[in-house]
CHARMM-style PDB file with segment names, atoms N, HN, CA, C and O in Angstrom:
ATOM      1  N   MET     1      -3.541-139.886  61.891  1.00  0.00      PROA
ATOM      2  CA  MET     1      -2.112-139.919  62.110  1.00  0.00      PROA
ATOM      3  C   MET     1      -1.363-140.497  60.935  1.00  0.00      PROA
ATOM      4  O   MET     1      -0.139-140.369  60.886  1.00  0.00      PROA
ATOM      5  N   GLY     2      -2.010-141.110  60.012  1.00  0.00      PROA
ATOM      6  HN  GLY     2      -3.004-141.214  60.052  1.00  0.00      PROA
ATOM      7  CA  GLY     2      -1.346-141.670  58.840  1.00  0.00      PROA
ATOM      8  C   GLY     2      -1.402-143.180  58.820  1.00  0.00      PROA
ATOM      9  O   GLY     2      -1.690-143.841  59.818  1.00  0.00      PROA
ATOM     10  N   ASP     3      -1.115-143.692  57.649  1.00  0.00      PROA
ATOM     11  HN  ASP     3      -0.881-143.155  56.838  1.00  0.00      PROA
ATOM     12  CA  ASP     3      -1.135-145.138  57.465  1.00  0.00      PROA
ATOM     13  C   ASP     3       0.071-145.794  58.125  1.00  0.00      PROA
ATOM     14  O   ASP     3       1.157-145.218  58.194  1.00  0.00      PROA
ATOM     15  N   ILE     4      -0.149-147.009  58.607  1.00  0.00      PROA
ATOM     16  HN  ILE     4      -1.031-147.476  58.551  1.00  0.00      PROA
ATOM     17  CA  ILE     4       0.934-147.826  59.144  1.00  0.00      PROA
ATOM     18  C   ILE     4       1.180-148.936  58.135  1.00  0.00      PROA
ATOM     19  O   ILE     4       0.250-149.614  57.700  1.00  0.00      PROA
ATOM     20  N   PHE     5       2.457-149.115  57.763  1.00  0.00      PROA
ATOM     21  HN  PHE     5       3.213-148.564  58.116  1.00  0.00      PROA
ATOM     22  CA  PHE     5       2.833-150.129  56.796  1.00  0.00      PROA
ATOM     23  C   PHE     5       3.556-151.270  57.488  1.00  0.00      PROA
ATOM     24  O   PHE     5       4.165-151.081  58.541  1.00  0.00      PROA
ATOM     25  N   LEU     6       3.488-152.459  56.893  1.00  0.00      PROA
ATOM     26  HN  LEU     6       2.993-152.612  56.038  1.00  0.00      PROA
ATOM     27  CA  LEU     6       4.165-153.637  57.407  1.00  0.00      PROA
ATOM     28  C   LEU     6       5.242-154.040  56.413  1.00  0.00      PROA
ATOM     29  O   LEU     6       4.959-154.207  55.227  1.00  0.00      PROA
ATOM     30  N   ALA     7       6.471-154.196  56.882  1.00  0.00      PROA
ATOM     31  HN  ALA     7       6.701-154.060  57.845  1.00  0.00      PROA
ATOM     32  CA  ALA     7       7.583-154.609  56.029  1.00  0.00      PROA
ATOM     33  C   ALA     7       7.912-156.073  56.289  1.00  0.00      PROA
ATOM     34  O   ALA     7       7.959-156.523  57.434  1.00  0.00      PROA
ATOM     35  N   SER     8       8.136-156.801  55.210  1.00  0.00      PROA
ATOM     36  HN  SER     8       8.098-156.435  54.280  1.00  0.00      PROA
ATOM     37  CA  SER     8       8.493-158.215  55.295  1.00  0.00      PROA
ATOM     38  C   SER     8       9.882-158.430  54.714  1.00  0.00      PROA
ATOM     39  O   SER     8      10.373-157.619  53.929  1.00  0.00      PROA
ATOM     40  N   CYS     9      10.500-159.515  55.103  1.00  0.00      PROA
ATOM     41  HN  CYS     9      10.102-160.174  55.741  1.00  0.00      PROA
ATOM     42  CA  CYS     9      11.805-159.886  54.572  1.00  0.00      PROA
ATOM     43  C   CYS     9      11.639-160.300  53.108  1.00  0.00      PROA
ATOM     44  O   CYS     9      10.812-161.162  52.810  1.00  0.00      PROA
ATOM     45  N   PRO    10      12.411-159.701  52.182  1.00  0.00      PROA
ATOM     46  CA  PRO    10      12.290-160.074  50.772  1.00  0.00      PROA
ATOM     47  C   PRO    10      12.907-161.434  50.454  1.00  0.00      PROA
ATOM     48  O   PRO    10      12.686-161.972  49.369  1.00  0.00      PROA
ATOM     49  N   VAL    11      13.675-161.991  51.381  1.00  0.00      PROA
ATOM     50  HN  VAL    11      13.854-161.554  52.262  1.00  0.00      PROA
ATOM     51  CA  VAL    11      14.322-163.278  51.157  1.00  0.00      PROA
ATOM     52  C   VAL    11      13.401-164.431  51.549  1.00  0.00      PROA
ATOM     53  O   VAL    11      13.185-165.352  50.762  1.00  0.00      PROA
ATOM     54  N   CYS    12      12.853-164.379  52.776  1.00  0.00      PROA
ATOM     55  HN  CYS    12      13.028-163.630  53.416  1.00  0.00      PROA
ATOM     56  CA  CYS    12      12.042-165.505  53.267  1.00  0.00      PROA
ATOM     57  C   CYS    12      10.560-165.172  53.443  1.00  0.00      PROA
ATOM     58  O   CYS    12       9.739-166.075  53.609  1.00  0.00      PROA
ATOM     59  N   GLY    13      10.210-163.879  53.410  1.00  0.00      PROA
ATOM     60  HN  GLY    13      10.876-163.146  53.275  1.00  0.00      PROA
ATOM     61  CA  GLY    13       8.807-163.490  53.494  1.00  0.00      PROA
ATOM     62  C   GLY    13       8.273-163.243  54.891  1.00  0.00      PROA
ATOM     63  O   GLY    13       7.098-162.906  55.040  1.00  0.00      PROA
ATOM     64  N   ARG    14       9.084-163.396  55.908  1.00  0.00      PROA
ATOM     65  HN  ARG    14      10.038-163.670  55.787  1.00  0.00      PROA
ATOM     66  CA  ARG    14       8.608-163.191  57.283  1.00  0.00      PROA
ATOM     67  C   ARG    14       8.249-161.722  57.528  1.00  0.00      PROA
ATOM     68  O   ARG    14       9.011-160.832  57.151  1.00  0.00      PROA
ATOM     69  N   SER    15       7.108-161.463  58.152  1.00  0.00      PROA
ATOM     70  HN  SER    15       6.489-162.186  58.458  1.00  0.00      PROA
ATOM     71  CA  SER    15       6.711-160.105  58.517  1.00  0.00      PROA
ATOM     72  C   SER    15       7.569-159.638  59.678  1.00  0.00      PROA
ATOM     73  O   SER    15       7.712-160.347  60.674  1.00  0.00      PROA
ATOM     74  N   LEU    16       8.152-158.422  59.552  1.00  0.00      PROA
ATOM     75  HN  LEU    16       8.035-157.846  58.743  1.00  0.00      PROA
ATOM     76  CA  LEU    16       9.135-157.993  60.530  1.00  0.00      PROA
ATOM     77  C   LEU    16       8.844-156.684  61.234  1.00  0.00      PROA
ATOM     78  O   LEU    16       8.818-156.639  62.464  1.00  0.00      PROA
ATOM     79  N   PHE    17       8.622-155.602  60.471  1.00  0.00      PROA
ATOM     80  HN  PHE    17       8.643-155.638  59.472  1.00  0.00      PROA
ATOM     81  CA  PHE    17       8.567-154.271  61.059  1.00  0.00      PROA
ATOM     82  C   PHE    17       7.300-153.530  60.648  1.00  0.00      PROA
ATOM     83  O   PHE    17       6.802-153.706  59.536  1.00  0.00      PROA
ATOM     84  N   LYS    18       6.782-152.704  61.550  1.00  0.00      PROA
ATOM     85  HN  LYS    18       7.187-152.562  62.454  1.00  0.00      PROA
ATOM     86  CA  LYS    18       5.695-151.780  61.245  1.00  0.00      PROA
ATOM     87  C   LYS    18       6.260-150.373  61.305  1.00  0.00      PROA
ATOM     88  O   LYS    18       7.154-150.091  62.103  1.00  0.00      PROA
ATOM     89  N   GLY    19       5.740-149.484  60.458  1.00  0.00      PROA
ATOM     90  HN  GLY    19       5.014-149.713  59.809  1.00  0.00      PROA
ATOM     91  CA  GLY    19       6.219-148.115  60.482  1.00  0.00      PROA
ATOM     92  C   GLY    19       5.314-147.171  59.732  1.00  0.00      PROA
ATOM     93  O   GLY    19       4.418-147.592  59.000  1.00  0.00      PROA
ATOM     94  N   ARG    20       5.556-145.889  59.924  1.00  0.00      PROA
ATOM     95  HN  ARG    20       6.283-145.548  60.519  1.00  0.00      PROA
ATOM     96  CA  ARG    20       4.812-144.827  59.242  1.00  0.00      PROA
ATOM     97  C   ARG    20       5.704-144.178  58.196  1.00  0.00      PROA
ATOM     98  O   ARG    20       6.920-144.370  58.185  1.00  0.00      PROA
ATOM     99  N   ALA    21       5.078-143.408  57.320  1.00  0.00      PROA
ATOM    100  HN  ALA    21       4.091-143.251  57.329  1.00  0.00      PROA
ATOM    101  CA  ALA    21       5.800-142.711  56.258  1.00  0.00      PROA
ATOM    102  C   ALA    21       6.940-141.884  56.835  1.00  0.00      PROA
ATOM    103  O   ALA    21       6.823-141.304  57.915  1.00  0.00      PROA
ATOM    104  N   THR    22       8.026-141.841  56.109  1.00  0.00      PROA
ATOM    105  HN  THR    22       8.121-142.312  55.232  1.00  0.00      PROA
ATOM    106  CA  THR    22       9.277-141.141  56.431  1.00  0.00      PROA
ATOM    107  C   THR    22      10.051-141.786  57.575  1.00  0.00      PROA
ATOM    108  O   THR    22      10.930-141.145  58.151  1.00  0.00      PROA
ATOM    109  N   SER    23       9.751-143.029  57.916  1.00  0.00      PROA
ATOM    110  HN  SER    23       9.036-143.550  57.448  1.00  0.00      PROA
ATOM    111  CA  SER    23      10.522-143.746  58.934  1.00  0.00      PROA
ATOM    112  C   SER    23      11.586-144.607  58.262  1.00  0.00      PROA
ATOM    113  O   SER    23      11.434-145.014  57.111  1.00  0.00      PROA
ATOM    114  N   TYR    24      12.660-144.877  58.992  1.00  0.00      PROA
ATOM    115  HN  TYR    24      12.784-144.546  59.928  1.00  0.00      PROA
ATOM    116  CA  TYR    24      13.751-145.720  58.492  1.00  0.00      PROA
ATOM    117  C   TYR    24      14.215-146.619  59.627  1.00  0.00      PROA
ATOM    118  O   TYR    24      14.326-146.180  60.772  1.00  0.00      PROA
ATOM    119  N   ILE    25      14.487-147.881  59.304  1.00  0.00      PROA
ATOM    120  HN  ILE    25      14.397-148.237  58.374  1.00  0.00      PROA
ATOM    121  CA  ILE    25      14.985-148.809  60.314  1.00  0.00      PROA
ATOM    122  C   ILE    25      15.906-149.825  59.652  1.00  0.00      PROA
ATOM    123  O   ILE    25      15.707-150.200  58.496  1.00  0.00      PROA
ATOM    124  N   GLU    26      16.908-150.260  60.391  1.00  0.00      PROA
ATOM    125  HN  GLU    26      17.070-149.955  61.329  1.00  0.00      PROA
ATOM    126  CA  GLU    26      17.769-151.356  59.975  1.00  0.00      PROA
ATOM    127  C   GLU    26      17.638-152.461  61.008  1.00  0.00      PROA
ATOM    128  O   GLU    26      17.552-152.199  62.208  1.00  0.00      PROA
ATOM    129  N   GLY    27      17.625-153.693  60.534  1.00  0.00      PROA
ATOM    130  HN  GLY    27      17.694-153.906  59.559  1.00  0.00      PROA
ATOM    131  CA  GLY    27      17.534-154.807  61.466  1.00  0.00      PROA
ATOM    132  C   GLY    27      17.675-156.129  60.749  1.00  0.00      PROA
ATOM    133  O   GLY    27      17.627-156.204  59.521  1.00  0.00      PROA
ATOM    134  N   GLY    28      17.851-157.162  61.537  1.00  0.00      PROA
ATOM    135  HN  GLY    28      17.890-157.101  62.534  1.00  0.00      PROA
ATOM    136  CA  GLY    28      18.046-158.492  60.988  1.00  0.00      PROA
ATOM    137  C   GLY    28      16.793-159.332  61.037  1.00  0.00      PROA
ATOM    138  O   GLY    28      15.964-159.185  61.935  1.00  0.00      PROA
ATOM    139  N   CYS    29      16.664-160.208  60.069  1.00  0.00      PROA
ATOM    140  HN  CYS    29      17.337-160.327  59.340  1.00  0.00      PROA
ATOM    141  CA  CYS    29      15.555-161.165  60.050  1.00  0.00      PROA
ATOM    142  C   CYS    29      15.970-162.361  60.901  1.00  0.00      PROA
ATOM    143  O   CYS    29      16.993-162.988  60.625  1.00  0.00      PROA
ATOM    144  N   PRO    30      15.190-162.684  61.929  1.00  0.00      PROA
ATOM    145  CA  PRO    30      15.563-163.813  62.791  1.00  0.00      PROA
ATOM    146  C   PRO    30      15.408-165.172  62.105  1.00  0.00      PROA
ATOM    147  O   PRO    30      15.980-166.164  62.556  1.00  0.00      PROA
ATOM    148  N   LYS    31      14.641-165.217  61.026  1.00  0.00      PROA
ATOM    149  HN  LYS    31      14.176-164.411  60.660  1.00  0.00      PROA
ATOM    150  CA  LYS    31      14.414-166.495  60.352  1.00  0.00      PROA
ATOM    151  C   LYS    31      15.564-166.865  59.411  1.00  0.00      PROA
ATOM    152  O   LYS    31      16.090-167.976  59.475  1.00  0.00      PROA
ATOM    153  N   CYS    32      15.955-165.917  58.526  1.00  0.00      PROA
ATOM    154  HN  CYS    32      15.527-165.015  58.473  1.00  0.00      PROA
ATOM    155  CA  CYS    32      16.983-166.239  57.531  1.00  0.00      PROA
ATOM    156  C   CYS    32      18.308-165.515  57.770  1.00  0.00      PROA
ATOM    157  O   CYS    32      19.263-165.704  57.016  1.00  0.00      PROA
ATOM    158  N   LYS    33      18.369-164.685  58.819  1.00  0.00      PROA
ATOM    159  HN  LYS    33      17.593-164.532  59.432  1.00  0.00      PROA
ATOM    160  CA  LYS    33      19.596-163.977  59.225  1.00  0.00      PROA
ATOM    161  C   LYS    33      20.064-162.921  58.218  1.00  0.00      PROA
ATOM    162  O   LYS    33      21.233-162.536  58.236  1.00  0.00      PROA
ATOM    163  N   THR    34      19.183-162.450  57.351  1.00  0.00      PROA
ATOM    164  HN  THR    34      18.233-162.762  57.337  1.00  0.00      PROA
ATOM    165  CA  THR    34      19.522-161.395  56.409  1.00  0.00      PROA
ATOM    166  C   THR    34      19.406-160.052  57.112  1.00  0.00      PROA
ATOM    167  O   THR    34      18.462-159.828  57.870  1.00  0.00      PROA
ATOM    168  N   TYR    35      20.368-159.145  56.867  1.00  0.00      PROA
ATOM    169  HN  TYR    35      21.135-159.326  56.252  1.00  0.00      PROA
ATOM    170  CA  TYR    35      20.331-157.809  57.458  1.00  0.00      PROA
ATOM    171  C   TYR    35      19.651-156.868  56.470  1.00  0.00      PROA
ATOM    172  O   TYR    35      20.029-156.811  55.300  1.00  0.00      PROA
ATOM    173  N   LEU    36      18.649-156.130  56.939  1.00  0.00      PROA
ATOM    174  HN  LEU    36      18.342-156.176  57.890  1.00  0.00      PROA
ATOM    175  CA  LEU    36      17.802-155.333  56.052  1.00  0.00      PROA
ATOM    176  C   LEU    36      17.794-153.858  56.414  1.00  0.00      PROA
ATOM    177  O   LEU    36      17.974-153.486  57.574  1.00  0.00      PROA
ATOM    178  N   ALA    37      17.584-153.029  55.407  1.00  0.00      PROA
ATOM    179  HN  ALA    37      17.438-153.331  54.465  1.00  0.00      PROA
ATOM    180  CA  ALA    37      17.335-151.602  55.579  1.00  0.00      PROA
ATOM    181  C   ALA    37      15.931-151.344  55.064  1.00  0.00      PROA
ATOM    182  O   ALA    37      15.630-151.643  53.908  1.00  0.00      PROA
ATOM    183  N   VAL    38      15.066-150.792  55.909  1.00  0.00      PROA
ATOM    184  HN  VAL    38      15.311-150.549  56.848  1.00  0.00      PROA
ATOM    185  CA  VAL    38      13.665-150.578  55.562  1.00  0.00      PROA
ATOM    186  C   VAL    38      13.355-149.090  55.592  1.00  0.00      PROA
ATOM    187  O   VAL    38      13.588-148.417  56.597  1.00  0.00      PROA
ATOM    188  N   THR    39      12.826-148.578  54.478  1.00  0.00      PROA
ATOM    189  HN  THR    39      12.638-149.125  53.662  1.00  0.00      PROA
ATOM    190  CA  THR    39      12.408-147.190  54.383  1.00  0.00      PROA
ATOM    191  C   THR    39      10.904-147.167  54.142  1.00  0.00      PROA
ATOM    192  O   THR    39      10.413-147.722  53.159  1.00  0.00      PROA
ATOM    193  N   PHE    40      10.185-146.522  55.043  1.00  0.00      PROA
ATOM    194  HN  PHE    40      10.584-146.071  55.841  1.00  0.00      PROA
ATOM    195  CA  PHE    40       8.740-146.386  54.892  1.00  0.00      PROA
ATOM    196  C   PHE    40       8.460-145.075  54.165  1.00  0.00      PROA
ATOM    197  O   PHE    40       8.872-144.006  54.616  1.00  0.00      PROA
ATOM    198  N   LEU    41       7.767-145.163  53.053  1.00  0.00      PROA
ATOM    199  HN  LEU    41       7.432-146.032  52.687  1.00  0.00      PROA
ATOM    200  CA  LEU    41       7.452-144.006  52.222  1.00  0.00      PROA
ATOM    201  C   LEU    41       5.969-143.658  52.357  1.00  0.00      PROA
ATOM    202  O   LEU    41       5.215-144.385  53.003  1.00  0.00      PROA
ATOM    203  N   ARG    42       5.563-142.567  51.759  1.00  0.00      PROA
ATOM    204  HN  ARG    42       6.176-141.976  51.235  1.00  0.00      PROA
ATOM    205  CA  ARG    42       4.146-142.175  51.834  1.00  0.00      PROA
ATOM    206  C   ARG    42       3.224-143.145  51.115  1.00  0.00      PROA
ATOM    207  O   ARG    42       2.052-143.278  51.468  1.00  0.00      PROA
ATOM    208  N   ASP    43       3.756-143.824  50.102  1.00  0.00      PROA
ATOM    209  HN  ASP    43       4.708-143.716  49.815  1.00  0.00      PROA
ATOM    210  CA  ASP    43       2.911-144.729  49.321  1.00  0.00      PROA
ATOM    211  C   ASP    43       3.310-146.197  49.442  1.00  0.00      PROA
ATOM    212  O   ASP    43       2.857-147.024  48.651  1.00  0.00      PROA
ATOM    213  N   GLY    44       4.148-146.530  50.418  1.00  0.00      PROA
ATOM    214  HN  GLY    44       4.516-145.858  51.060  1.00  0.00      PROA
ATOM    215  CA  GLY    44       4.531-147.931  50.597  1.00  0.00      PROA
ATOM    216  C   GLY    44       5.825-148.097  51.362  1.00  0.00      PROA
ATOM    217  O   GLY    44       6.214-147.248  52.164  1.00  0.00      PROA
ATOM    218  N   VAL    45       6.482-149.214  51.093  1.00  0.00      PROA
ATOM    219  HN  VAL    45       6.166-149.904  50.442  1.00  0.00      PROA
ATOM    220  CA  VAL    45       7.685-149.602  51.826  1.00  0.00      PROA
ATOM    221  C   VAL    45       8.769-150.019  50.842  1.00  0.00      PROA
ATOM    222  O   VAL    45       8.481-150.665  49.835  1.00  0.00      PROA
ATOM    223  N   HSD    46      10.015-149.652  51.130  1.00  0.00      PROA
ATOM    224  HN  HSD    46      10.249-149.127  51.949  1.00  0.00      PROA
ATOM    225  CA  HSD    46      11.159-150.102  50.334  1.00  0.00      PROA
ATOM    226  C   HSD    46      12.092-150.874  51.262  1.00  0.00      PROA
ATOM    227  O   HSD    46      12.554-150.343  52.271  1.00  0.00      PROA
ATOM    228  N   VAL    47      12.365-152.135  50.912  1.00  0.00      PROA
ATOM    229  HN  VAL    47      11.990-152.566  50.092  1.00  0.00      PROA
ATOM    230  CA  VAL    47      13.229-152.985  51.729  1.00  0.00      PROA
ATOM    231  C   VAL    47      14.450-153.374  50.904  1.00  0.00      PROA
ATOM    232  O   VAL    47      14.318-153.860  49.781  1.00  0.00      PROA
ATOM    233  N   SER    48      15.650-153.157  51.468  1.00  0.00      PROA
ATOM    234  HN  SER    48      15.757-152.762  52.381  1.00  0.00      PROA
ATOM    235  CA  SER    48      16.900-153.520  50.794  1.00  0.00      PROA
ATOM    236  C   SER    48      17.684-154.495  51.661  1.00  0.00      PROA
ATOM    237  O   SER    48      17.697-154.389  52.888  1.00  0.00      PROA
ATOM    238  N   VAL    49      18.332-155.435  51.007  1.00  0.00      PROA
ATOM    239  HN  VAL    49      18.321-155.520  50.011  1.00  0.00      PROA
ATOM    240  CA  VAL    49      19.221-156.358  51.703  1.00  0.00      PROA
ATOM    241  C   VAL    49      20.576-155.682  51.799  1.00  0.00      PROA
ATOM    242  O   VAL    49      21.126-155.232  50.793  1.00  0.00      PROA
ATOM    243  N   MET    50      21.119-155.611  53.020  1.00  0.00      PROA
ATOM    244  HN  MET    50      20.672-155.976  53.837  1.00  0.00      PROA
ATOM    245  CA  MET    50      22.415-154.978  53.248  1.00  0.00      PROA
ATOM    246  C   MET    50      23.505-156.045  53.233  1.00  0.00      PROA
ATOM    247  O   MET    50      23.298-157.164  53.702  1.00  0.00      PROA
ATOM    248  N   GLU    51      24.660-155.690  52.694  1.00  0.00      PROA
ATOM    249  HN  GLU    51      24.829-154.780  52.313  1.00  0.00      PROA
ATOM    250  CA  GLU    51      25.793-156.610  52.703  1.00  0.00      PROA
ATOM    251  C   GLU    51      26.516-156.501  54.035  1.00  0.00      PROA
ATOM    252  O   GLU    51      26.584-155.425  54.629  1.00  0.00      PROA
ATOM    253  N   LYS    52      27.046-157.600  54.492  1.00  0.00      PROA
ATOM    254  HN  LYS    52      26.991-158.474  54.009  1.00  0.00      PROA
ATOM    255  CA  LYS    52      27.810-157.589  55.735  1.00  0.00      PROA
ATOM    256  C   LYS    52      29.163-156.935  55.487  1.00  0.00      PROA
ATOM    257  O   LYS    52      29.773-157.122  54.434  1.00  0.00      PROA
ATOM    258  N   ARG    53      29.621-156.174  56.462  1.00  0.00      PROA
ATOM    259  HN  ARG    53      29.126-156.022  57.317  1.00  0.00      PROA
ATOM    260  CA  ARG    53      30.958-155.581  56.400  1.00  0.00      PROA
ATOM    261  C   ARG    53      31.978-156.634  56.775  1.00  0.00      PROA
ATOM    262  O   ARG    53      31.638-157.639  57.398  1.00  0.00      PROA
ATOM    263  N   SER    54      33.211-156.415  56.405  1.00  0.00      PROA
ATOM    264  HN  SER    54      33.488-155.599  55.899  1.00  0.00      PROA
ATOM    265  CA  SER    54      34.261-157.402  56.696  1.00  0.00      PROA
ATOM    266  C   SER    54      34.429-157.602  58.201  1.00  0.00      PROA
ATOM    267  O   SER    54      34.714-158.715  58.643  1.00  0.00      PROA
ATOM    268  N   GLU    55      34.254-156.523  59.007  1.00  0.00      PROA
ATOM    269  HN  GLU    55      34.022-155.619  58.647  1.00  0.00      PROA
ATOM    270  CA  GLU    55      34.383-156.672  60.450  1.00  0.00      PROA
ATOM    271  C   GLU    55      33.248-157.512  61.023  1.00  0.00      PROA
ATOM    272  O   GLU    55      33.445-158.238  61.998  1.00  0.00      PROA
ATOM    273  N   ASP    56      32.048-157.419  60.416  1.00  0.00      PROA
ATOM    274  HN  ASP    56      31.889-156.829  59.624  1.00  0.00      PROA
ATOM    275  CA  ASP    56      30.932-158.255  60.853  1.00  0.00      PROA
ATOM    276  C   ASP    56      31.209-159.717  60.525  1.00  0.00      PROA
ATOM    277  O   ASP    56      30.929-160.609  61.326  1.00  0.00      PROA
ATOM    278  N   ALA    57      31.759-159.951  59.342  1.00  0.00      PROA
ATOM    279  HN  ALA    57      31.986-159.227  58.691  1.00  0.00      PROA
ATOM    280  CA  ALA    57      32.073-161.318  58.935  1.00  0.00      PROA
ATOM    281  C   ALA    57      33.131-161.910  59.856  1.00  0.00      PROA
ATOM    282  O   ALA    57      33.055-163.081  60.229  1.00  0.00      PROA
ATOM    283  N   ALA    58      34.115-161.098  60.221  1.00  0.00      PROA
ATOM    284  HN  ALA    58      34.177-160.147  59.919  1.00  0.00      PROA
ATOM    285  CA  ALA    58      35.169-161.583  61.115  1.00  0.00      PROA
ATOM    286  C   ALA    58      34.605-161.921  62.493  1.00  0.00      PROA
ATOM    287  O   ALA    58      34.961-162.947  63.072  1.00  0.00      PROA
ATOM    288  N   SER    59      33.734-161.072  63.019  1.00  0.00      PROA
ATOM    289  HN  SER    59      33.444-160.239  62.549  1.00  0.00      PROA
ATOM    290  CA  SER    59      33.161-161.358  64.333  1.00  0.00      PROA
ATOM    291  C   SER    59      32.227-162.554  64.266  1.00  0.00      PROA
ATOM    292  O   SER    59      32.140-163.329  65.219  1.00  0.00      PROA
ATOM    293  N   GLU    60      31.520-162.714  63.134  1.00  0.00      PROA
ATOM    294  HN  GLU    60      31.592-162.085  62.360  1.00  0.00      PROA
ATOM    295  CA  GLU    60      30.649-163.871  62.979  1.00  0.00      PROA
ATOM    296  C   GLU    60      31.493-165.146  62.918  1.00  0.00      PROA
ATOM    297  O   GLU    60      31.133-166.161  63.514  1.00  0.00      PROA
ATOM    298  N   GLN    61      32.593-165.092  62.210  1.00  0.00      PROA
ATOM    299  HN  GLN    61      32.886-164.267  61.726  1.00  0.00      PROA
ATOM    300  CA  GLN    61      33.480-166.241  62.113  1.00  0.00      PROA
ATOM    301  C   GLN    61      34.059-166.583  63.483  1.00  0.00      PROA
ATOM    302  O   GLN    61      34.165-167.759  63.831  1.00  0.00      PROA
ATOM    303  N   ALA    62      34.431-165.578  64.257  1.00  0.00      PROA
ATOM    304  HN  ALA    62      34.344-164.623  63.975  1.00  0.00      PROA
ATOM    305  CA  ALA    62      34.969-165.801  65.594  1.00  0.00      PROA
ATOM    306  C   ALA    62      33.920-166.457  66.487  1.00  0.00      PROA
ATOM    307  O   ALA    62      34.248-167.332  67.289  1.00  0.00      PROA
ATOM    308  N   THR    63      32.678-166.046  66.356  1.00  0.00      PROA
ATOM    309  HN  THR    63      32.411-165.336  65.705  1.00  0.00      PROA
ATOM    310  CA  THR    63      31.600-166.639  67.148  1.00  0.00      PROA
ATOM    311  C   THR    63      31.429-168.111  66.797  1.00  0.00      PROA
ATOM    312  O   THR    63      31.254-168.951  67.679  1.00  0.00      PROA
ATOM    313  N   VAL    64      31.479-168.414  65.522  1.00  0.00      PROA
ATOM    314  HN  VAL    64      31.621-167.731  64.805  1.00  0.00      PROA
ATOM    315  CA  VAL    64      31.342-169.794  65.091  1.00  0.00      PROA
ATOM    316  C   VAL    64      32.515-170.621  65.611  1.00  0.00      PROA
ATOM    317  O   VAL    64      32.325-171.752  66.060  1.00  0.00      PROA
ATOM    318  N   LEU    65      33.707-170.072  65.553  1.00  0.00      PROA
ATOM    319  HN  LEU    65      33.861-169.154  65.187  1.00  0.00      PROA
ATOM    320  CA  LEU    65      34.874-170.813  66.039  1.00  0.00      PROA
ATOM    321  C   LEU    65      34.802-171.036  67.539  1.00  0.00      PROA
ATOM    322  O   LEU    65      35.232-172.082  68.024  1.00  0.00      PROA
ATOM    323  N   MET    66      34.266-170.076  68.287  1.00  0.00      PROA
ATOM    324  HN  MET    66      33.916-169.226  67.894  1.00  0.00      PROA
ATOM    325  CA  MET    66      34.176-170.225  69.735  1.00  0.00      PROA
ATOM    326  C   MET    66      33.157-171.287  70.116  1.00  0.00      PROA
ATOM    327  O   MET    66      33.290-171.903  71.174  1.00  0.00      PROA
ATOM    328  N   LYS    67      32.152-171.519  69.294  1.00  0.00      PROA
ATOM    329  HN  LYS    67      32.044-171.018  68.435  1.00  0.00      PROA
ATOM    330  CA  LYS    67      31.131-172.504  69.614  1.00  0.00      PROA
ATOM    331  C   LYS    67      31.615-173.927  69.410  1.00  0.00      PROA
ATOM    332  O   LYS    67      31.065-174.853  70.006  1.00  0.00      PROA
ATOM    333  N   LYS    68      32.621-174.120  68.589  1.00  0.00      PROA
ATOM    334  HN  LYS    68      33.068-173.368  68.105  1.00  0.00      PROA
ATOM    335  CA  LYS    68      33.096-175.487  68.286  1.00  0.00      PROA
ATOM    336  C   LYS    68      33.825-176.093  69.404  1.00  0.00      PROA
ATOM    337  OT1 LYS    68      34.281-177.232  69.298  1.00  0.00      PROA
TER     338      LYS     68
END
């Protein structure tokens, strides 16, 4: 069925996602809160750090303000 690859967070090193070639996933690292885009290729894995959108930053700020 093909090789299964393991993707880790490039910021903190935590192992996060498993996948096969030609798979794509986006998700957050629970350890360092970095949002990642992971592309599984035939010969490995490519992990990119995604920037937060302004609407995400606003909702995150609202959450922090509500907790105070």
